[in-house]
Gaussian input, Z-matrix of N, CA and C with variables (Angstrom, degrees):
# hf/3-21g

backbone

0 1
 N
 C     1     B1
 C     2     B2     1     A1
 N     3     B3     2     A2     1     D1
 C     4     B4     3     A3     2     D2
 C     5     B5     4     A4     3     D3
 N     6     B6     5     A5     4     D4
 C     7     B7     6     A6     5     D5
 C     8     B8     7     A7     6     D6
 N     9     B9     8     A8     7     D7
 C    10    B10     9     A9     8     D8
 C    11    B11    10    A10     9     D9
 N    12    B12    11    A11    10    D10
 C    13    B13    12    A12    11    D11
 C    14    B14    13    A13    12    D12
 N    15    B15    14    A14    13    D13
 C    16    B16    15    A15    14    D14
 C    17    B17    16    A16    15    D15
 N    18    B18    17    A17    16    D16
 C    19    B19    18    A18    17    D17
 C    20    B20    19    A19    18    D18
 N    21    B21    20    A20    19    D19
 C    22    B22    21    A21    20    D20
 C    23    B23    22    A22    21    D21
 N    24    B24    23    A23    22    D22
 C    25    B25    24    A24    23    D23
 C    26    B26    25    A25    24    D24
 N    27    B27    26    A26    25    D25
 C    28    B28    27    A27    26    D26
 C    29    B29    28    A28    27    D27
 N    30    B30    29    A29    28    D28
 C    31    B31    30    A30    29    D29
 C    32    B32    31    A31    30    D30
 N    33    B33    32    A32    31    D31
 C    34    B34    33    A33    32    D32
 C    35    B35    34    A34    33    D33
 N    36    B36    35    A35    34    D34
 C    37    B37    36    A36    35    D35
 C    38    B38    37    A37    36    D36
 N    39    B39    38    A38    37    D37
 C    40    B40    39    A39    38    D38
 C    41    B41    40    A40    39    D39
 N    42    B42    41    A41    40    D40
 C    43    B43    42    A42    41    D41
 C    44    B44    43    A43    42    D42
 N    45    B45    44    A44    43    D43
 C    46    B46    45    A45    44    D44
 C    47    B47    46    A46    45    D45
 N    48    B48    47    A47    46    D46
 C    49    B49    48    A48    47    D47
 C    50    B50    49    A49    48    D48
 N    51    B51    50    A50    49    D49
 C    52    B52    51    A51    50    D50
 C    53    B53    52    A52    51    D51
 N    54    B54    53    A53    52    D52
 C    55    B55    54    A54    53    D53
 C    56    B56    55    A55    54    D54
 N    57    B57    56    A56    55    D55
 C    58    B58    57    A57    56    D56
 C    59    B59    58    A58    57    D57
 N    60    B60    59    A59    58    D58
 C    61    B61    60    A60    59    D59
 C    62    B62    61    A61    60    D60
 N    63    B63    62    A62    61    D61
 C    64    B64    63    A63    62    D62
 C    65    B65    64    A64    63    D63
 N    66    B66    65    A65    64    D64
 C    67    B67    66    A66    65    D65
 C    68    B68    67    A67    66    D66
 N    69    B69    68    A68    67    D67
 C    70    B70    69    A69    68    D68
 C    71    B71    70    A70    69    D69
 N    72    B72    71    A71    70    D70
 C    73    B73    72    A72    71    D71
 C    74    B74    73    A73    72    D72
 N    75    B75    74    A74    73    D73
 C    76    B76    75    A75    74    D74
 C    77    B77    76    A76    75    D75
 N    78    B78    77    A77    76    D76
 C    79    B79    78    A78    77    D77
 C    80    B80    79    A79    78    D78
 N    81    B81    80    A80    79    D79
 C    82    B82    81    A81    80    D80
 C    83    B83    82    A82    81    D81
 N    84    B84    83    A83    82    D82
 C    85    B85    84    A84    83    D83
 C    86    B86    85    A85    84    D84
 N    87    B87    86    A86    85    D85
 C    88    B88    87    A87    86    D86
 C    89    B89    88    A88    87    D87
 N    90    B90    89    A89    88    D88
 C    91    B91    90    A90    89    D89
 C    92    B92    91    A91    90    D90
 N    93    B93    92    A92    91    D91
 C    94    B94    93    A93    92    D92
 C    95    B95    94    A94    93    D93
 N    96    B96    95    A95    94    D94
 C    97    B97    96    A96    95    D95
 C    98    B98    97    A97    96    D96
 N    99    B99    98    A98    97    D97
 C   100   B100    99    A99    98    D98
 C   101   B101   100   A100    99    D99
 N   102   B102   101   A101   100   D100
 C   103   B103   102   A102   101   D101
 C   104   B104   103   A103   102   D102
 N   105   B105   104   A104   103   D103
 C   106   B106   105   A105   104   D104
 C   107   B107   106   A106   105   D105
 N   108   B108   107   A107   106   D106
 C   109   B109   108   A108   107   D107
 C   110   B110   109   A109   108   D108
 N   111   B111   110   A110   109   D109
 C   112   B112   111   A111   110   D110
 C   113   B113   112   A112   111   D111
 N   114   B114   113   A113   112   D112
 C   115   B115   114   A114   113   D113
 C   116   B116   115   A115   114   D114
 N   117   B117   116   A116   115   D115
 C   118   B118   117   A117   116   D116
 C   119   B119   118   A118   117   D117
 N   120   B120   119   A119   118   D118
 C   121   B121   120   A120   119   D119
 C   122   B122   121   A121   120   D120
 N   123   B123   122   A122   121   D121
 C   124   B124   123   A123   122   D122
 C   125   B125   124   A124   123   D123
 N   126   B126   125   A125   124   D124
 C   127   B127   126   A126   125   D125
 C   128   B128   127   A127   126   D126
 N   129   B129   128   A128   127   D127
 C   130   B130   129   A129   128   D128
 C   131   B131   130   A130   129   D129
 N   132   B132   131   A131   130   D130
 C   133   B133   132   A132   131   D131
 C   134   B134   133   A133   132   D132
 N   135   B135   134   A134   133   D133
 C   136   B136   135   A135   134   D134
 C   137   B137   136   A136   135   D135
 N   138   B138   137   A137   136   D136
 C   139   B139   138   A138   137   D137
 C   140   B140   139   A139   138   D138
 N   141   B141   140   A140   139   D139
 C   142   B142   141   A141   140   D140
 C   143   B143   142   A142   141   D141
 N   144   B144   143   A143   142   D142
 C   145   B145   144   A144   143   D143
 C   146   B146   145   A145   144   D144
 N   147   B147   146   A146   145   D145
 C   148   B148   147   A147   146   D146
 C   149   B149   148   A148   147   D147
 N   150   B150   149   A149   148   D148
 C   151   B151   150   A150   149   D149
 C   152   B152   151   A151   150   D150
 N   153   B153   152   A152   151   D151
 C   154   B154   153   A153   152   D152
 C   155   B155   154   A154   153   D153
 N   156   B156   155   A155   154   D154
 C   157   B157   156   A156   155   D155
 C   158   B158   157   A157   156   D156
 N   159   B159   158   A158   157   D157
 C   160   B160   159   A159   158   D158
 C   161   B161   160   A160   159   D159
 N   162   B162   161   A161   160   D160
 C   163   B163   162   A162   161   D161
 C   164   B164   163   A163   162   D162
 N   165   B165   164   A164   163   D163
 C   166   B166   165   A165   164   D164
 C   167   B167   166   A166   165   D165
 N   168   B168   167   A167   166   D166
 C   169   B169   168   A168   167   D167
 C   170   B170   169   A169   168   D168
 N   171   B171   170   A170   169   D169
 C   172   B172   171   A171   170   D170
 C   173   B173   172   A172   171   D171
 N   174   B174   173   A173   172   D172
 C   175   B175   174   A174   173   D173
 C   176   B176   175   A175   174   D174
 N   177   B177   176   A176   175   D175
 C   178   B178   177   A177   176   D176
 C   179   B179   178   A178   177   D177
 N   180   B180   179   A179   178   D178
 C   181   B181   180   A180   179   D179
 C   182   B182   181   A181   180   D180
 N   183   B183   182   A182   181   D181
 C   184   B184   183   A183   182   D182
 C   185   B185   184   A184   183   D183
 N   186   B186   185   A185   184   D184
 C   187   B187   186   A186   185   D185
 C   188   B188   187   A187   186   D186

   B1=1.4599
   B2=1.5238
   B3=1.3805
   B4=1.4083
   B5=1.5679
   B6=1.2732
   B7=1.3975
   B8=1.4684
   B9=1.4265
   B10=1.4026
   B11=1.5420
   B12=1.3586
   B13=1.5128
   B14=1.4519
   B15=1.3826
   B16=1.5180
   B17=1.5369
   B18=1.2711
   B19=1.4157
   B20=1.5628
   B21=1.2016
   B22=1.5525
   B23=1.4807
   B24=1.3101
   B25=1.6869
   B26=1.5706
   B27=1.3750
   B28=1.4611
   B29=1.6430
   B30=1.3182
   B31=1.4605
   B32=1.5979
   B33=1.3565
   B34=1.4336
   B35=1.5709
   B36=1.3674
   B37=1.3797
   B38=1.5447
   B39=1.2039
   B40=1.5305
   B41=1.4609
   B42=1.4142
   B43=1.4047
   B44=1.6208
   B45=1.2557
   B46=1.5577
   B47=1.5972
   B48=1.3289
   B49=1.5201
   B50=1.5282
   B51=1.3380
   B52=1.3559
   B53=1.5625
   B54=1.4375
   B55=1.4296
   B56=1.5907
   B57=1.3265
   B58=1.4275
   B59=1.4542
   B60=1.2980
   B61=1.5581
   B62=1.4490
   B63=1.1859
   B64=1.5978
   B65=1.4051
   B66=1.3372
   B67=1.4723
   B68=1.5605
   B69=1.4239
   B70=1.4879
   B71=1.4695
   B72=1.2971
   B73=1.4507
   B74=1.5008
   B75=1.3154
   B76=1.5086
   B77=1.5830
   B78=1.3353
   B79=1.5396
   B80=1.5486
   B81=1.3329
   B82=1.3752
   B83=1.5749
   B84=1.2890
   B85=1.4775
   B86=1.5721
   B87=1.2678
   B88=1.4393
   B89=1.5871
   B90=1.3021
   B91=1.5880
   B92=1.5650
   B93=1.4242
   B94=1.5147
   B95=1.5680
   B96=1.3440
   B97=1.5622
   B98=1.4724
   B99=1.3399
   B100=1.5287
   B101=1.4536
   B102=1.3012
   B103=1.4822
   B104=1.6134
   B105=1.2390
   B106=1.3777
   B107=1.6898
   B108=1.2750
   B109=1.5329
   B110=1.6317
   B111=1.2508
   B112=1.5291
   B113=1.5506
   B114=1.4295
   B115=1.2988
   B116=1.5607
   B117=1.3421
   B118=1.4406
   B119=1.5107
   B120=1.3614
   B121=1.4660
   B122=1.5038
   B123=1.3790
   B124=1.3831
   B125=1.5277
   B126=1.2517
   B127=1.4190
   B128=1.6411
   B129=1.1818
   B130=1.5064
   B131=1.6103
   B132=1.3290
   B133=1.4806
   B134=1.5072
   B135=1.2748
   B136=1.5880
   B137=1.5187
   B138=1.3661
   B139=1.4117
   B140=1.5214
   B141=1.3841
   B142=1.3935
   B143=1.4821
   B144=1.3293
   B145=1.5266
   B146=1.6186
   B147=1.3109
   B148=1.3455
   B149=1.6404
   B150=1.2471
   B151=1.3781
   B152=1.5426
   B153=1.4035
   B154=1.3430
   B155=1.5677
   B156=1.3854
   B157=1.5035
   B158=1.6078
   B159=1.2786
   B160=1.5873
   B161=1.5041
   B162=1.2969
   B163=1.5200
   B164=1.4450
   B165=1.3348
   B166=1.4443
   B167=1.4419
   B168=1.4830
   B169=1.3460
   B170=1.5625
   B171=1.5228
   B172=1.4652
   B173=1.5046
   B174=1.2607
   B175=1.4447
   B176=1.4869
   B177=1.3041
   B178=1.4767
   B179=1.5614
   B180=1.3966
   B181=1.4419
   B182=1.6424
   B183=1.3289
   B184=1.4254
   B185=1.5080
   B186=1.4434
   B187=1.5153
   B188=1.5296
   A1=104.61
   A2=117.30
   A3=116.57
   A4=117.74
   A5=119.03
   A6=127.43
   A7=107.41
   A8=121.30
   A9=126.46
   A10=103.22
   A11=114.16
   A12=115.97
   A13=110.34
   A14=118.04
   A15=125.07
   A16=107.24
   A17=119.24
   A18=123.43
   A19=111.08
   A20=118.24
   A21=125.71
   A22=105.88
   A23=108.96
   A24=120.62
   A25=105.62
   A26=117.78
   A27=120.76
   A28=100.49
   A29=113.95
   A30=120.64
   A31=103.52
   A32=110.39
   A33=113.63
   A34=105.96
   A35=111.42
   A36=118.02
   A37=110.29
   A38=115.68
   A39=118.90
   A40=106.06
   A41=120.58
   A42=121.70
   A43=112.86
   A44=116.66
   A45=124.26
   A46=106.36
   A47=107.09
   A48=119.14
   A49=105.85
   A50=117.07
   A51=124.10
   A52=111.65
   A53=115.41
   A54=118.27
   A55=108.32
   A56=122.26
   A57=131.48
   A58=109.38
   A59=114.33
   A60=123.07
   A61=113.32
   A62=116.37
   A63=121.70
   A64=113.58
   A65=119.75
   A66=120.65
   A67=108.16
   A68=113.34
   A69=121.27
   A70=114.13
   A71=122.95
   A72=124.19
   A73=114.83
   A74=113.96
   A75=116.14
   A76=116.77
   A77=112.05
   A78=115.89
   A79=106.34
   A80=119.49
   A81=124.49
   A82=112.29
   A83=115.50
   A84=120.02
   A85=109.25
   A86=109.61
   A87=117.31
   A88=105.23
   A89=113.58
   A90=116.90
   A91=102.89
   A92=108.57
   A93=121.71
   A94=100.35
   A95=113.36
   A96=117.29
   A97=108.68
   A98=110.04
   A99=122.34
   A100=107.05
   A101=118.05
   A102=126.59
   A103=108.05
   A104=120.37
   A105=124.07
   A106=101.86
   A107=112.62
   A108=121.30
   A109=111.55
   A110=113.20
   A111=123.78
   A112=115.81
   A113=120.21
   A114=119.34
   A115=112.57
   A116=113.19
   A117=117.91
   A118=120.64
   A119=117.90
   A120=111.85
   A121=115.01
   A122=119.18
   A123=119.20
   A124=109.31
   A125=115.69
   A126=119.87
   A127=114.90
   A128=121.93
   A129=124.95
   A130=100.88
   A131=114.08
   A132=118.06
   A133=110.10
   A134=111.55
   A135=119.12
   A136=111.57
   A137=117.36
   A138=116.78
   A139=112.40
   A140=120.81
   A141=125.33
   A142=116.98
   A143=108.99
   A144=108.66
   A145=110.19
   A146=126.61
   A147=128.97
   A148=102.20
   A149=124.43
   A150=133.03
   A151=111.91
   A152=116.52
   A153=127.46
   A154=113.38
   A155=111.87
   A156=118.39
   A157=102.95
   A158=113.04
   A159=114.73
   A160=108.89
   A161=115.57
   A162=112.80
   A163=116.98
   A164=115.41
   A165=119.03
   A166=114.11
   A167=121.43
   A168=126.52
   A169=111.97
   A170=117.38
   A171=120.71
   A172=119.46
   A173=116.02
   A174=121.18
   A175=111.76
   A176=127.35
   A177=132.76
   A178=99.26
   A179=113.69
   A180=119.61
   A181=107.35
   A182=118.57
   A183=120.73
   A184=107.18
   A185=115.19
   A186=115.97
   A187=100.79
   D1=120.77
   D2=172.72
   D3=-71.16
   D4=149.77
   D5=-179.61
   D6=-76.84
   D7=129.01
   D8=179.46
   D9=-98.89
   D10=110.98
   D11=176.91
   D12=-107.14
   D13=146.22
   D14=169.69
   D15=-102.99
   D16=104.13
   D17=177.20
   D18=-73.07
   D19=144.82
   D20=167.76
   D21=-132.07
   D22=163.88
   D23=177.84
   D24=48.21
   D25=56.06
   D26=179.72
   D27=-82.74
   D28=138.80
   D29=174.65
   D30=-135.36
   D31=157.25
   D32=178.99
   D33=-122.95
   D34=138.35
   D35=-175.80
   D36=-130.90
   D37=85.13
   D38=-167.65
   D39=76.95
   D40=-135.13
   D41=178.45
   D42=-83.35
   D43=-4.97
   D44=-176.86
   D45=-92.17
   D46=129.80
   D47=169.64
   D48=-98.72
   D49=134.20
   D50=169.97
   D51=-118.57
   D52=125.26
   D53=-173.32
   D54=-133.49
   D55=161.70
   D56=174.15
   D57=-112.27
   D58=134.98
   D59=170.21
   D60=-152.20
   D61=162.73
   D62=169.79
   D63=-81.97
   D64=139.48
   D65=171.76
   D66=-81.50
   D67=-176.85
   D68=174.79
   D69=-52.27
   D70=-29.16
   D71=-176.52
   D72=-101.47
   D73=14.67
   D74=175.85
   D75=88.33
   D76=-7.89
   D77=-175.07
   D78=-77.98
   D79=147.78
   D80=171.70
   D81=-76.50
   D82=127.63
   D83=173.12
   D84=-126.69
   D85=157.27
   D86=-174.55
   D87=-125.51
   D88=131.96
   D89=-171.13
   D90=-126.83
   D91=133.74
   D92=175.27
   D93=-109.06
   D94=128.87
   D95=174.72
   D96=-148.20
   D97=134.27
   D98=-175.78
   D99=-82.28
   D100=138.07
   D101=-176.56
   D102=-100.75
   D103=-5.06
   D104=-170.71
   D105=-71.67
   D106=144.00
   D107=-179.34
   D108=-64.62
   D109=128.28
   D110=-177.90
   D111=69.02
   D112=13.69
   D113=-175.91
   D114=-81.06
   D115=-49.04
   D116=-179.34
   D117=74.65
   D118=5.36
   D119=-177.54
   D120=-82.53
   D121=131.17
   D122=166.81
   D123=-158.20
   D124=149.53
   D125=-174.10
   D126=-151.88
   D127=146.89
   D128=-175.13
   D129=-103.13
   D130=138.90
   D131=169.57
   D132=-131.54
   D133=166.15
   D134=178.79
   D135=-84.35
   D136=-28.50
   D137=-179.73
   D138=-124.72
   D139=149.96
   D140=177.20
   D141=-57.40
   D142=-35.90
   D143=-175.56
   D144=-76.18
   D145=-21.39
   D146=-178.30
   D147=-78.87
   D148=-36.30
   D149=176.67
   D150=-62.28
   D151=-46.92
   D152=178.80
   D153=-67.92
   D154=-34.71
   D155=-178.26
   D156=-72.82
   D157=-43.57
   D158=177.68
   D159=-58.70
   D160=-34.97
   D161=-179.98
   D162=-75.20
   D163=-30.07
   D164=177.04
   D165=-74.39
   D166=-31.02
   D167=-172.70
   D168=-99.03
   D169=-4.24
   D170=170.41
   D171=-58.23
   D172=126.41
   D173=167.78
   D174=-115.83
   D175=124.74
   D176=-175.83
   D177=-73.24
   D178=130.13
   D179=171.17
   D180=-69.98
   D181=-26.39
   D182=-179.08
   D183=-94.51
   D184=131.49
   D185=-177.22
   D186=-130.33

């Protein structure tokens, strides 16, 4: 069963979107996900700064 997250404070840095949500245990998690077709990059981080750094340094392998 997939986890249904409600993201808040979503920002876009290039093709990557960074959003904040609570996980199943009530902890705050930050997600960076690339919206480019066929890229598939997404990762969860404990801090917003880490997620934004990943968004700034992400390079899509598909061009």
